[in-house]
PDB file with SEQRES, HELIX, SHEET and CRYST1 records, atoms N, CA, C and O in Angstrom:
SEQRES   1 A   90  MET HIS ALA TYR VAL TYR LYS SER LEU ARG LYS GLN GLY          
SEQRES   2 A   90  ALA TYR VAL PHE LEU ALA GLU ARG GLU ALA PHE ASP ARG          
SEQRES   3 A   90  VAL PRO PRO PRO VAL LEU GLU GLN LEU GLY ARG LEU GLU          
SEQRES   4 A   90  PHE VAL LEU ASP VAL GLU LEU THR PRO GLY ARG LYS LEU          
SEQRES   5 A   90  ALA GLN ALA ASN VAL ASP THR VAL ARG GLU ASN LEU VAL          
SEQRES   6 A   90  SER ARG GLY PHE HIS LEU GLN MET PRO PRO THR GLY ALA          
SEQRES   7 A   90  ALA ASP PRO MET THR GLU ASP TRP GLY THR ASP ALA              
HELIX    1 AA1 PHE A   24  ARG A   26  5                                   3    
HELIX    2 AA2 PRO A   29  LEU A   35  1                                   7    
HELIX    3 AA3 VAL A   57  SER A   66  1                                  10    
HELIX    4 AA4 PRO A   81  THR A   83  5                                   3    
SHEET    1 AA1 4 LEU A  38  GLU A  45  0                                        
SHEET    2 AA1 4 HIS A   2  SER A   8 -1                                        
SHEET    3 AA1 4 TYR A  15  LEU A  18 -1                                        
SHEET    4 AA1 4 PHE A  69  GLN A  72 -1                                        
CRYST1    1.000    1.000    1.000  90.00  90.00  90.00 P 1           1          
ATOM      1  N   MET A   1     125.630 164.739 130.064  1.00  0.00           N  
ATOM      2  CA  MET A   1     125.696 166.176 130.135  1.00  0.00           C  
ATOM      3  C   MET A   1     124.802 166.659 131.272  1.00  0.00           C  
ATOM      4  O   MET A   1     123.684 166.177 131.456  1.00  0.00           O  
ATOM      5  N   HIS A   2     125.311 167.603 132.014  1.00  0.00           N  
ATOM      6  CA  HIS A   2     124.594 168.143 133.162  1.00  0.00           C  
ATOM      7  C   HIS A   2     123.966 169.484 132.791  1.00  0.00           C  
ATOM      8  O   HIS A   2     124.548 170.246 132.019  1.00  0.00           O  
ATOM      9  N   ALA A   3     122.795 169.777 133.327  1.00  0.00           N  
ATOM     10  CA  ALA A   3     122.130 171.060 133.106  1.00  0.00           C  
ATOM     11  C   ALA A   3     121.583 171.592 134.418  1.00  0.00           C  
ATOM     12  O   ALA A   3     121.211 170.835 135.315  1.00  0.00           O  
ATOM     13  N   TYR A   4     121.544 172.908 134.505  1.00  0.00           N  
ATOM     14  CA  TYR A   4     120.995 173.612 135.655  1.00  0.00           C  
ATOM     15  C   TYR A   4     119.762 174.360 135.163  1.00  0.00           C  
ATOM     16  O   TYR A   4     119.834 175.116 134.194  1.00  0.00           O  
ATOM     17  N   VAL A   5     118.635 174.149 135.828  1.00  0.00           N  
ATOM     18  CA  VAL A   5     117.358 174.670 135.343  1.00  0.00           C  
ATOM     19  C   VAL A   5     116.861 175.768 136.283  1.00  0.00           C  
ATOM     20  O   VAL A   5     116.861 175.620 137.505  1.00  0.00           O  
ATOM     21  N   TYR A   6     116.435 176.882 135.664  1.00  0.00           N  
ATOM     22  CA  TYR A   6     115.914 178.034 136.391  1.00  0.00           C  
ATOM     23  C   TYR A   6     114.546 178.376 135.832  1.00  0.00           C  
ATOM     24  O   TYR A   6     114.330 178.312 134.622  1.00  0.00           O  
ATOM     25  N   LYS A   7     113.615 178.741 136.718  1.00  0.00           N  
ATOM     26  CA  LYS A   7     112.294 179.162 136.251  1.00  0.00           C  
ATOM     27  C   LYS A   7     112.184 180.672 136.325  1.00  0.00           C  
ATOM     28  O   LYS A   7     112.779 181.322 137.184  1.00  0.00           O  
ATOM     29  N   SER A   8     111.403 181.210 135.397  1.00  0.00           N  
ATOM     30  CA  SER A   8     111.132 182.635 135.379  1.00  0.00           C  
ATOM     31  C   SER A   8     110.061 182.939 136.414  1.00  0.00           C  
ATOM     32  O   SER A   8     109.042 182.251 136.478  1.00  0.00           O  
ATOM     33  N   LEU A   9     110.286 183.958 137.218  1.00  0.00           N  
ATOM     34  CA  LEU A   9     109.276 184.375 138.186  1.00  0.00           C  
ATOM     35  C   LEU A   9     108.301 185.377 137.566  1.00  0.00           C  
ATOM     36  O   LEU A   9     107.287 185.718 138.174  1.00  0.00           O  
ATOM     37  N   ARG A  10     108.611 185.847 136.356  1.00  0.00           N  
ATOM     38  CA  ARG A  10     107.737 186.791 135.666  1.00  0.00           C  
ATOM     39  C   ARG A  10     106.840 186.088 134.646  1.00  0.00           C  
ATOM     40  O   ARG A  10     105.666 186.436 134.516  1.00  0.00           O  
ATOM     41  N   LYS A  11     107.372 185.116 133.930  1.00  0.00           N  
ATOM     42  CA  LYS A  11     106.635 184.453 132.850  1.00  0.00           C  
ATOM     43  C   LYS A  11     106.399 183.000 133.241  1.00  0.00           C  
ATOM     44  O   LYS A  11     107.302 182.169 133.150  1.00  0.00           O  
ATOM     45  N   GLN A  12     105.194 182.704 133.672  1.00  0.00           N  
ATOM     46  CA  GLN A  12     104.858 181.368 134.144  1.00  0.00           C  
ATOM     47  C   GLN A  12     105.084 180.332 133.044  1.00  0.00           C  
ATOM     48  O   GLN A  12     104.670 180.521 131.900  1.00  0.00           O  
ATOM     49  N   GLY A  13     105.737 179.249 133.405  1.00  0.00           N  
ATOM     50  CA  GLY A  13     105.988 178.158 132.471  1.00  0.00           C  
ATOM     51  C   GLY A  13     107.252 178.305 131.655  1.00  0.00           C  
ATOM     52  O   GLY A  13     107.560 177.430 130.845  1.00  0.00           O  
ATOM     53  N   ALA A  14     108.004 179.401 131.844  1.00  0.00           N  
ATOM     54  CA  ALA A  14     109.258 179.611 131.118  1.00  0.00           C  
ATOM     55  C   ALA A  14     110.429 179.146 131.976  1.00  0.00           C  
ATOM     56  O   ALA A  14     110.515 179.466 133.162  1.00  0.00           O  
ATOM     57  N   TYR A  15     111.327 178.387 131.357  1.00  0.00           N  
ATOM     58  CA  TYR A  15     112.498 177.842 132.040  1.00  0.00           C  
ATOM     59  C   TYR A  15     113.742 178.055 131.204  1.00  0.00           C  
ATOM     60  O   TYR A  15     113.692 178.027 129.975  1.00  0.00           O  
ATOM     61  N   VAL A  16     114.864 178.269 131.883  1.00  0.00           N  
ATOM     62  CA  VAL A  16     116.156 178.382 131.221  1.00  0.00           C  
ATOM     63  C   VAL A  16     117.037 177.243 131.721  1.00  0.00           C  
ATOM     64  O   VAL A  16     117.226 177.071 132.925  1.00  0.00           O  
ATOM     65  N   PHE A  17     117.571 176.470 130.785  1.00  0.00           N  
ATOM     66  CA  PHE A  17     118.535 175.419 131.088  1.00  0.00           C  
ATOM     67  C   PHE A  17     119.918 176.000 130.804  1.00  0.00           C  
ATOM     68  O   PHE A  17     120.138 176.569 129.735  1.00  0.00           O  
ATOM     69  N   LEU A  18     120.844 175.864 131.739  1.00  0.00           N  
ATOM     70  CA  LEU A  18     122.202 176.357 131.557  1.00  0.00           C  
ATOM     71  C   LEU A  18     123.194 175.207 131.625  1.00  0.00           C  
ATOM     72  O   LEU A  18     123.009 174.254 132.382  1.00  0.00           O  
ATOM     73  N   ALA A  19     124.241 175.306 130.830  1.00  0.00           N  
ATOM     74  CA  ALA A  19     125.298 174.295 130.837  1.00  0.00           C  
ATOM     75  C   ALA A  19     126.162 174.436 132.087  1.00  0.00           C  
ATOM     76  O   ALA A  19     126.727 173.454 132.569  1.00  0.00           O  
ATOM     77  N   GLU A  20     126.265 175.661 132.611  1.00  0.00           N  
ATOM     78  CA  GLU A  20     127.028 175.919 133.825  1.00  0.00           C  
ATOM     79  C   GLU A  20     126.134 176.665 134.809  1.00  0.00           C  
ATOM     80  O   GLU A  20     125.332 177.512 134.417  1.00  0.00           O  
ATOM     81  N   ARG A  21     126.281 176.344 136.073  1.00  0.00           N  
ATOM     82  CA  ARG A  21     125.436 176.970 137.092  1.00  0.00           C  
ATOM     83  C   ARG A  21     125.650 178.485 137.110  1.00  0.00           C  
ATOM     84  O   ARG A  21     126.781 178.969 137.164  1.00  0.00           O  
ATOM     85  N   GLU A  22     124.535 179.221 137.064  1.00  0.00           N  
ATOM     86  CA  GLU A  22     124.490 180.680 137.126  1.00  0.00           C  
ATOM     87  C   GLU A  22     125.272 181.361 136.006  1.00  0.00           C  
ATOM     88  O   GLU A  22     125.752 182.479 136.191  1.00  0.00           O  
ATOM     89  N   ALA A  23     125.411 180.711 134.846  1.00  0.00           N  
ATOM     90  CA  ALA A  23     126.108 181.293 133.691  1.00  0.00           C  
ATOM     91  C   ALA A  23     125.127 182.132 132.872  1.00  0.00           C  
ATOM     92  O   ALA A  23     124.935 181.890 131.681  1.00  0.00           O  
ATOM     93  N   PHE A  24     124.514 183.114 133.518  1.00  0.00           N  
ATOM     94  CA  PHE A  24     123.498 183.929 132.867  1.00  0.00           C  
ATOM     95  C   PHE A  24     124.073 184.815 131.766  1.00  0.00           C  
ATOM     96  O   PHE A  24     123.324 185.339 130.942  1.00  0.00           O  
ATOM     97  N   ASP A  25     125.384 184.984 131.744  1.00  0.00           N  
ATOM     98  CA  ASP A  25     126.011 185.779 130.693  1.00  0.00           C  
ATOM     99  C   ASP A  25     125.871 185.119 129.322  1.00  0.00           C  
ATOM    100  O   ASP A  25     126.082 185.779 128.304  1.00  0.00           O  
ATOM    101  N   ARG A  26     125.522 183.838 129.272  1.00  0.00           N  
ATOM    102  CA  ARG A  26     125.310 183.127 128.009  1.00  0.00           C  
ATOM    103  C   ARG A  26     123.949 183.441 127.392  1.00  0.00           C  
ATOM    104  O   ARG A  26     123.750 183.244 126.193  1.00  0.00           O  
ATOM    105  N   VAL A  27     123.015 183.927 128.205  1.00  0.00           N  
ATOM    106  CA  VAL A  27     121.657 184.233 127.743  1.00  0.00           C  
ATOM    107  C   VAL A  27     121.621 185.687 127.271  1.00  0.00           C  
ATOM    108  O   VAL A  27     122.069 186.574 127.998  1.00  0.00           O  
ATOM    109  N   PRO A  28     121.096 185.951 126.064  1.00  0.00           N  
ATOM    110  CA  PRO A  28     121.034 187.338 125.569  1.00  0.00           C  
ATOM    111  C   PRO A  28     120.275 188.247 126.537  1.00  0.00           C  
ATOM    112  O   PRO A  28     119.237 187.856 127.070  1.00  0.00           O  
ATOM    113  N   PRO A  29     120.788 189.457 126.764  1.00  0.00           N  
ATOM    114  CA  PRO A  29     120.140 190.391 127.698  1.00  0.00           C  
ATOM    115  C   PRO A  29     118.652 190.629 127.433  1.00  0.00           C  
ATOM    116  O   PRO A  29     117.891 190.699 128.397  1.00  0.00           O  
ATOM    117  N   PRO A  30     118.188 190.760 126.172  1.00  0.00           N  
ATOM    118  CA  PRO A  30     116.739 190.956 125.977  1.00  0.00           C  
ATOM    119  C   PRO A  30     115.903 189.774 126.478  1.00  0.00           C  
ATOM    120  O   PRO A  30     114.778 189.963 126.939  1.00  0.00           O  
ATOM    121  N   VAL A  31     116.447 188.566 126.388  1.00  0.00           N  
ATOM    122  CA  VAL A  31     115.739 187.381 126.883  1.00  0.00           C  
ATOM    123  C   VAL A  31     115.664 187.435 128.405  1.00  0.00           C  
ATOM    124  O   VAL A  31     114.607 187.202 128.992  1.00  0.00           O  
ATOM    125  N   LEU A  32     116.785 187.743 129.031  1.00  0.00           N  
ATOM    126  CA  LEU A  32     116.806 187.847 130.495  1.00  0.00           C  
ATOM    127  C   LEU A  32     115.841 188.922 130.986  1.00  0.00           C  
ATOM    128  O   LEU A  32     115.159 188.746 131.996  1.00  0.00           O  
ATOM    129  N   GLU A  33     115.794 190.035 130.258  1.00  0.00           N  
ATOM    130  CA  GLU A  33     114.891 191.125 130.648  1.00  0.00           C  
ATOM    131  C   GLU A  33     113.433 190.679 130.566  1.00  0.00           C  
ATOM    132  O   GLU A  33     112.638 191.008 131.446  1.00  0.00           O  
ATOM    133  N   GLN A  34     113.078 189.942 129.529  1.00  0.00           N  
ATOM    134  CA  GLN A  34     111.703 189.468 129.368  1.00  0.00           C  
ATOM    135  C   GLN A  34     111.327 188.465 130.465  1.00  0.00           C  
ATOM    136  O   GLN A  34     110.192 188.458 130.942  1.00  0.00           O  
ATOM    137  N   LEU A  35     112.283 187.623 130.861  1.00  0.00           N  
ATOM    138  CA  LEU A  35     111.992 186.594 131.857  1.00  0.00           C  
ATOM    139  C   LEU A  35     111.968 187.127 133.281  1.00  0.00           C  
ATOM    140  O   LEU A  35     111.328 186.536 134.151  1.00  0.00           O  
ATOM    141  N   GLY A  36     112.652 188.228 133.528  1.00  0.00           N  
ATOM    142  CA  GLY A  36     112.717 188.771 134.881  1.00  0.00           C  
ATOM    143  C   GLY A  36     113.613 187.919 135.769  1.00  0.00           C  
ATOM    144  O   GLY A  36     114.539 187.261 135.293  1.00  0.00           O  
ATOM    145  N   ARG A  37     113.327 187.943 137.049  1.00  0.00           N  
ATOM    146  CA  ARG A  37     114.145 187.190 138.007  1.00  0.00           C  
ATOM    147  C   ARG A  37     114.001 185.694 137.770  1.00  0.00           C  
ATOM    148  O   ARG A  37     112.902 185.195 137.527  1.00  0.00           O  
ATOM    149  N   LEU A  38     115.125 184.985 137.844  1.00  0.00           N  
ATOM    150  CA  LEU A  38     115.135 183.535 137.660  1.00  0.00           C  
ATOM    151  C   LEU A  38     115.457 182.860 138.979  1.00  0.00           C  
ATOM    152  O   LEU A  38     116.304 183.323 139.743  1.00  0.00           O  
ATOM    153  N   GLU A  39     114.770 181.761 139.235  1.00  0.00           N  
ATOM    154  CA  GLU A  39     114.968 181.006 140.469  1.00  0.00           C  
ATOM    155  C   GLU A  39     115.427 179.588 140.126  1.00  0.00           C  
ATOM    156  O   GLU A  39     114.822 178.914 139.293  1.00  0.00           O  
ATOM    157  N   PHE A  40     116.498 179.147 140.776  1.00  0.00           N  
ATOM    158  CA  PHE A  40     117.020 177.803 140.551  1.00  0.00           C  
ATOM    159  C   PHE A  40     115.990 176.766 141.008  1.00  0.00           C  
ATOM    160  O   PHE A  40     115.433 176.870 142.101  1.00  0.00           O  
ATOM    161  N   VAL A  41     115.745 175.758 140.150  1.00  0.00           N  
ATOM    162  CA  VAL A  41     114.786 174.726 140.516  1.00  0.00           C  
ATOM    163  C   VAL A  41     115.332 173.308 140.441  1.00  0.00           C  
ATOM    164  O   VAL A  41     114.802 172.417 141.104  1.00  0.00           O  
ATOM    165  N   LEU A  42     116.386 173.072 139.644  1.00  0.00           N  
ATOM    166  CA  LEU A  42     116.785 171.687 139.417  1.00  0.00           C  
ATOM    167  C   LEU A  42     118.150 171.598 138.764  1.00  0.00           C  
ATOM    168  O   LEU A  42     118.483 172.409 137.899  1.00  0.00           O  
ATOM    169  N   ASP A  43     118.945 170.613 139.174  1.00  0.00           N  
ATOM    170  CA  ASP A  43     120.075 170.218 138.342  1.00  0.00           C  
ATOM    171  C   ASP A  43     119.806 168.793 137.901  1.00  0.00           C  
ATOM    172  O   ASP A  43     119.369 167.952 138.687  1.00  0.00           O  
ATOM    173  N   VAL A  44     120.077 168.537 136.630  1.00  0.00           N  
ATOM    174  CA  VAL A  44     119.640 167.288 136.024  1.00  0.00           C  
ATOM    175  C   VAL A  44     120.698 166.780 135.051  1.00  0.00           C  
ATOM    176  O   VAL A  44     121.374 167.562 134.382  1.00  0.00           O  
ATOM    177  N   GLU A  45     120.826 165.477 134.986  1.00  0.00           N  
ATOM    178  CA  GLU A  45     121.706 164.830 134.012  1.00  0.00           C  
ATOM    179  C   GLU A  45     120.886 164.572 132.755  1.00  0.00           C  
ATOM    180  O   GLU A  45     119.870 163.879 132.798  1.00  0.00           O  
ATOM    181  N   LEU A  46     121.332 165.133 131.640  1.00  0.00           N  
ATOM    182  CA  LEU A  46     120.611 164.991 130.376  1.00  0.00           C  
ATOM    183  C   LEU A  46     121.249 163.889 129.538  1.00  0.00           C  
ATOM    184  O   LEU A  46     122.066 164.156 128.656  1.00  0.00           O  
ATOM    185  N   THR A  47     120.871 162.673 129.820  1.00  0.00           N  
ATOM    186  CA  THR A  47     121.384 161.531 129.073  1.00  0.00           C  
ATOM    187  C   THR A  47     120.549 161.329 127.815  1.00  0.00           C  
ATOM    188  O   THR A  47     119.356 161.634 127.814  1.00  0.00           O  
ATOM    189  N   PRO A  48     121.158 160.818 126.739  1.00  0.00           N  
ATOM    190  CA  PRO A  48     120.376 160.546 125.531  1.00  0.00           C  
ATOM    191  C   PRO A  48     119.209 159.610 125.859  1.00  0.00           C  
ATOM    192  O   PRO A  48     119.367 158.634 126.592  1.00  0.00           O  
ATOM    193  N   GLY A  49     118.062 159.918 125.316  1.00  0.00           N  
ATOM    194  CA  GLY A  49     116.886 159.092 125.554  1.00  0.00           C  
ATOM    195  C   GLY A  49     116.095 159.473 126.787  1.00  0.00           C  
ATOM    196  O   GLY A  49     115.007 158.940 127.006  1.00  0.00           O  
ATOM    197  N   ARG A  50     116.616 160.388 127.605  1.00  0.00           N  
ATOM    198  CA  ARG A  50     115.888 160.815 128.802  1.00  0.00           C  
ATOM    199  C   ARG A  50     114.627 161.560 128.387  1.00  0.00           C  
ATOM    200  O   ARG A  50     114.633 162.290 127.397  1.00  0.00           O  
ATOM    201  N   LYS A  51     113.565 161.383 129.125  1.00  0.00           N  
ATOM    202  CA  LYS A  51     112.298 162.068 128.858  1.00  0.00           C  
ATOM    203  C   LYS A  51     112.234 163.356 129.678  1.00  0.00           C  
ATOM    204  O   LYS A  51     112.498 163.358 130.881  1.00  0.00           O  
ATOM    205  N   LEU A  52     111.882 164.436 129.011  1.00  0.00           N  
ATOM    206  CA  LEU A  52     111.620 165.702 129.673  1.00  0.00           C  
ATOM    207  C   LEU A  52     110.160 166.057 129.448  1.00  0.00           C  
ATOM    208  O   LEU A  52     109.578 165.669 128.435  1.00  0.00           O  
ATOM    209  N   ALA A  53     109.569 166.783 130.370  1.00  0.00           N  
ATOM    210  CA  ALA A  53     108.132 167.068 130.317  1.00  0.00           C  
ATOM    211  C   ALA A  53     107.721 167.828 129.059  1.00  0.00           C  
ATOM    212  O   ALA A  53     106.716 167.485 128.436  1.00  0.00           O  
ATOM    213  N   GLN A  54     108.483 168.856 128.676  1.00  0.00           N  
ATOM    214  CA  GLN A  54     108.035 169.690 127.559  1.00  0.00           C  
ATOM    215  C   GLN A  54     109.125 169.984 126.542  1.00  0.00           C  
ATOM    216  O   GLN A  54     108.967 170.886 125.720  1.00  0.00           O  
ATOM    217  N   ALA A  55     110.209 169.256 126.577  1.00  0.00           N  
ATOM    218  CA  ALA A  55     111.290 169.520 125.634  1.00  0.00           C  
ATOM    219  C   ALA A  55     111.916 168.213 125.182  1.00  0.00           C  
ATOM    220  O   ALA A  55     111.872 167.204 125.886  1.00  0.00           O  
ATOM    221  N   ASN A  56     112.491 168.253 124.012  1.00  0.00           N  
ATOM    222  CA  ASN A  56     113.220 167.115 123.480  1.00  0.00           C  
ATOM    223  C   ASN A  56     114.643 167.170 124.034  1.00  0.00           C  
ATOM    224  O   ASN A  56     115.338 168.168 123.848  1.00  0.00           O  
ATOM    225  N   VAL A  57     115.077 166.120 124.705  1.00  0.00           N  
ATOM    226  CA  VAL A  57     116.377 166.130 125.369  1.00  0.00           C  
ATOM    227  C   VAL A  57     117.515 166.353 124.371  1.00  0.00           C  
ATOM    228  O   VAL A  57     118.509 166.996 124.712  1.00  0.00           O  
ATOM    229  N   ASP A  58     117.391 165.838 123.153  1.00  0.00           N  
ATOM    230  CA  ASP A  58     118.445 166.035 122.153  1.00  0.00           C  
ATOM    231  C   ASP A  58     118.563 167.503 121.755  1.00  0.00           C  
ATOM    232  O   ASP A  58     119.668 168.014 121.572  1.00  0.00           O  
ATOM    233  N   THR A  59     117.427 168.178 121.621  1.00  0.00           N  
ATOM    234  CA  THR A  59     117.429 169.604 121.289  1.00  0.00           C  
ATOM    235  C   THR A  59     118.046 170.411 122.426  1.00  0.00           C  
ATOM    236  O   THR A  59     118.841 171.320 122.187  1.00  0.00           O  
ATOM    237  N   VAL A  60     117.681 170.078 123.660  1.00  0.00           N  
ATOM    238  CA  VAL A  60     118.241 170.783 124.824  1.00  0.00           C  
ATOM    239  C   VAL A  60     119.753 170.594 124.859  1.00  0.00           C  
ATOM    240  O   VAL A  60     120.493 171.556 125.068  1.00  0.00           O  
ATOM    241  N   ARG A  61     120.214 169.370 124.656  1.00  0.00           N  
ATOM    242  CA  ARG A  61     121.652 169.086 124.668  1.00  0.00           C  
ATOM    243  C   ARG A  61     122.382 169.859 123.570  1.00  0.00           C  
ATOM    244  O   ARG A  61     123.454 170.415 123.808  1.00  0.00           O  
ATOM    245  N   GLU A  62     121.805 169.893 122.375  1.00  0.00           N  
ATOM    246  CA  GLU A  62     122.422 170.636 121.263  1.00  0.00           C  
ATOM    247  C   GLU A  62     122.536 172.119 121.586  1.00  0.00           C  
ATOM    248  O   GLU A  62     123.572 172.738 121.342  1.00  0.00           O  
ATOM    249  N   ASN A  63     121.460 172.689 122.140  1.00  0.00           N  
ATOM    250  CA  ASN A  63     121.482 174.108 122.491  1.00  0.00           C  
ATOM    251  C   ASN A  63     122.490 174.406 123.598  1.00  0.00           C  
ATOM    252  O   ASN A  63     123.146 175.448 123.574  1.00  0.00           O  
ATOM    253  N   LEU A  64     122.617 173.509 124.554  1.00  0.00           N  
ATOM    254  CA  LEU A  64     123.589 173.724 125.624  1.00  0.00           C  
ATOM    255  C   LEU A  64     125.011 173.708 125.081  1.00  0.00           C  
ATOM    256  O   LEU A  64     125.853 174.491 125.522  1.00  0.00           O  
ATOM    257  N   VAL A  65     125.283 172.831 124.135  1.00  0.00           N  
ATOM    258  CA  VAL A  65     126.628 172.760 123.543  1.00  0.00           C  
ATOM    259  C   VAL A  65     126.896 173.989 122.677  1.00  0.00           C  
ATOM    260  O   VAL A  65     127.956 174.605 122.786  1.00  0.00           O  
ATOM    261  N   SER A  66     125.944 174.347 121.820  1.00  0.00           N  
ATOM    262  CA  SER A  66     126.179 175.430 120.864  1.00  0.00           C  
ATOM    263  C   SER A  66     126.020 176.833 121.465  1.00  0.00           C  
ATOM    264  O   SER A  66     126.741 177.754 121.081  1.00  0.00           O  
ATOM    265  N   ARG A  67     125.083 176.998 122.405  1.00  0.00           N  
ATOM    266  CA  ARG A  67     124.786 178.321 122.971  1.00  0.00           C  
ATOM    267  C   ARG A  67     125.142 178.478 124.433  1.00  0.00           C  
ATOM    268  O   ARG A  67     125.388 179.586 124.910  1.00  0.00           O  
ATOM    269  N   GLY A  68     125.168 177.360 125.142  1.00  0.00           N  
ATOM    270  CA  GLY A  68     125.370 177.425 126.585  1.00  0.00           C  
ATOM    271  C   GLY A  68     124.076 177.542 127.359  1.00  0.00           C  
ATOM    272  O   GLY A  68     124.089 177.556 128.590  1.00  0.00           O  
ATOM    273  N   PHE A  69     122.937 177.628 126.644  1.00  0.00           N  
ATOM    274  CA  PHE A  69     121.636 177.705 127.303  1.00  0.00           C  
ATOM    275  C   PHE A  69     120.561 177.148 126.378  1.00  0.00           C  
ATOM    276  O   PHE A  69     120.751 177.035 125.167  1.00  0.00           O  
ATOM    277  N   HIS A  70     119.419 176.803 126.987  1.00  0.00           N  
ATOM    278  CA  HIS A  70     118.219 176.405 126.244  1.00  0.00           C  
ATOM    279  C   HIS A  70     117.049 177.098 126.907  1.00  0.00           C  
ATOM    280  O   HIS A  70     116.920 177.080 128.131  1.00  0.00           O  
ATOM    281  N   LEU A  71     116.196 177.709 126.101  1.00  0.00           N  
ATOM    282  CA  LEU A  71     115.020 178.400 126.613  1.00  0.00           C  
ATOM    283  C   LEU A  71     113.785 177.558 126.341  1.00  0.00           C  
ATOM    284  O   LEU A  71     113.512 177.193 125.197  1.00  0.00           O  
ATOM    285  N   GLN A  72     113.046 177.254 127.388  1.00  0.00           N  
ATOM    286  CA  GLN A  72     111.784 176.513 127.262  1.00  0.00           C  
ATOM    287  C   GLN A  72     110.649 177.447 127.625  1.00  0.00           C  
ATOM    288  O   GLN A  72     110.536 177.895 128.766  1.00  0.00           O  
ATOM    289  N   MET A  73     109.805 177.736 126.639  1.00  0.00           N  
ATOM    290  CA  MET A  73     108.671 178.616 126.857  1.00  0.00           C  
ATOM    291  C   MET A  73     107.423 177.768 127.120  1.00  0.00           C  
ATOM    292  O   MET A  73     107.380 176.595 126.748  1.00  0.00           O  
ATOM    293  N   PRO A  74     106.406 178.362 127.762  1.00  0.00           N  
ATOM    294  CA  PRO A  74     105.183 177.599 128.036  1.00  0.00           C  
ATOM    295  C   PRO A  74     104.491 177.214 126.729  1.00  0.00           C  
ATOM    296  O   PRO A  74     104.590 177.934 125.735  1.00  0.00           O  
ATOM    297  N   PRO A  75     103.795 176.081 126.732  1.00  0.00           N  
ATOM    298  CA  PRO A  75     103.071 175.688 125.517  1.00  0.00           C  
ATOM    299  C   PRO A  75     101.985 176.706 125.196  1.00  0.00           C  
ATOM    300  O   PRO A  75     101.385 177.298 126.093  1.00  0.00           O  
ATOM    301  N   THR A  76     101.741 176.899 123.907  1.00  0.00           N  
ATOM    302  CA  THR A  76     100.723 177.865 123.501  1.00  0.00           C  
ATOM    303  C   THR A  76      99.353 177.195 123.443  1.00  0.00           C  
ATOM    304  O   THR A  76      99.240 176.009 123.134  1.00  0.00           O  
ATOM    305  N   GLY A  77      98.324 177.969 123.741  1.00  0.00           N  
ATOM    306  CA  GLY A  77      96.960 177.483 123.637  1.00  0.00           C  
ATOM    307  C   GLY A  77      96.468 176.682 124.830  1.00  0.00           C  
ATOM    308  O   GLY A  77      95.260 176.503 124.981  1.00  0.00           O  
ATOM    309  N   ALA A  78      97.355 176.199 125.675  1.00  0.00           N  
ATOM    310  CA  ALA A  78      96.940 175.349 126.790  1.00  0.00           C  
ATOM    311  C   ALA A  78      96.315 176.141 127.934  1.00  0.00           C  
ATOM    312  O   ALA A  78      95.628 175.566 128.778  1.00  0.00           O  
ATOM    313  N   ALA A  79      96.543 177.441 127.972  1.00  0.00           N  
ATOM    314  CA  ALA A  79      96.077 178.232 129.105  1.00  0.00           C  
ATOM    315  C   ALA A  79      94.596 178.584 129.023  1.00  0.00           C  
ATOM    316  O   ALA A  79      93.992 178.930 130.038  1.00  0.00           O  
ATOM    317  N   ASP A  80      94.003 178.502 127.841  1.00  0.00           N  
ATOM    318  CA  ASP A  80      92.610 178.901 127.668  1.00  0.00           C  
ATOM    319  C   ASP A  80      91.707 177.676 127.654  1.00  0.00           C  
ATOM    320  O   ASP A  80      91.666 176.972 126.645  1.00  0.00           O  
ATOM    321  N   PRO A  81      90.978 177.391 128.737  1.00  0.00           N  
ATOM    322  CA  PRO A  81      90.138 176.194 128.784  1.00  0.00           C  
ATOM    323  C   PRO A  81      88.969 176.255 127.802  1.00  0.00           C  
ATOM    324  O   PRO A  81      88.361 175.224 127.514  1.00  0.00           O  
ATOM    325  N   MET A  82      88.643 177.437 127.285  1.00  0.00           N  
ATOM    326  CA  MET A  82      87.529 177.558 126.356  1.00  0.00           C  
ATOM    327  C   MET A  82      87.868 177.026 124.966  1.00  0.00           C  
ATOM    328  O   MET A  82      86.979 176.892 124.126  1.00  0.00           O  
ATOM    329  N   THR A  83      89.143 176.721 124.712  1.00  0.00           N  
ATOM    330  CA  THR A  83      89.534 176.195 123.414  1.00  0.00           C  
ATOM    331  C   THR A  83      89.388 174.676 123.347  1.00  0.00           C  
ATOM    332  O   THR A  83      89.515 174.096 122.268  1.00  0.00           O  
ATOM    333  N   GLU A  84      89.124 174.023 124.479  1.00  0.00           N  
ATOM    334  CA  GLU A  84      88.971 172.569 124.520  1.00  0.00           C  
ATOM    335  C   GLU A  84      87.576 172.155 124.064  1.00  0.00           C  
ATOM    336  O   GLU A  84      86.625 172.929 124.168  1.00  0.00           O  
ATOM    337  N   ASP A  85      87.465 170.949 123.568  1.00  0.00           N  
ATOM    338  CA  ASP A  85      86.161 170.384 123.198  1.00  0.00           C  
ATOM    339  C   ASP A  85      85.565 169.742 124.437  1.00  0.00           C  
ATOM    340  O   ASP A  85      86.074 168.738 124.937  1.00  0.00           O  
ATOM    341  N   TRP A  86      84.488 170.326 124.926  1.00  0.00           N  
ATOM    342  CA  TRP A  86      83.851 169.834 126.154  1.00  0.00           C  
ATOM    343  C   TRP A  86      82.787 168.794 125.857  1.00  0.00           C  
ATOM    344  O   TRP A  86      82.222 168.215 126.784  1.00  0.00           O  
ATOM    345  N   GLY A  87      82.503 168.545 124.596  1.00  0.00           N  
ATOM    346  CA  GLY A  87      81.530 167.526 124.224  1.00  0.00           C  
ATOM    347  C   GLY A  87      80.092 167.895 124.567  1.00  0.00           C  
ATOM    348  O   GLY A  87      79.252 167.017 124.764  1.00  0.00           O  
ATOM    349  N   THR A  88      79.809 169.200 124.639  1.00  0.00           N  
ATOM    350  CA  THR A  88      78.452 169.615 125.024  1.00  0.00           C  
ATOM    351  C   THR A  88      77.605 170.054 123.847  1.00  0.00           C  
ATOM    352  O   THR A  88      76.445 170.424 124.027  1.00  0.00           O  
ATOM    353  N   ASP A  89      78.167 170.019 122.634  1.00  0.00           N  
ATOM    354  CA  ASP A  89      77.389 170.412 121.447  1.00  0.00           C  
ATOM    355  C   ASP A  89      76.296 169.380 121.183  1.00  0.00           C  
ATOM    356  O   ASP A  89      76.531 168.176 121.283  1.00  0.00           O  
ATOM    357  N   ALA A  90      75.110 169.858 120.847  1.00  0.00           N  
ATOM    358  CA  ALA A  90      73.986 168.951 120.578  1.00  0.00           C  
ATOM    359  C   ALA A  90      74.051 168.428 119.158  1.00  0.00           C  
ATOM    360  O   ALA A  90      73.190 167.650 118.746  1.00  0.00           O  
TER     361      ALA A  90                                                      
END                                                                             
């Protein structure tokens, strides 16, 4: 299965995977509005067992078949470096 990946220029770390290139009509308008302008970044073959950086390939494939798109949002909590254990406690 082939996917076309677009990044949000408004929401850092948010990506939309589409089953068809530029098929933005498959994405609900409120989602598109929240993401703002999208920029094409990659076309990729989603074979079973393929590793993706922040998504499960099986989930992405299922969403592409059932919805025509998959939304990948940035991980939560990773943006705040103060939440990490720095090992400085006495």
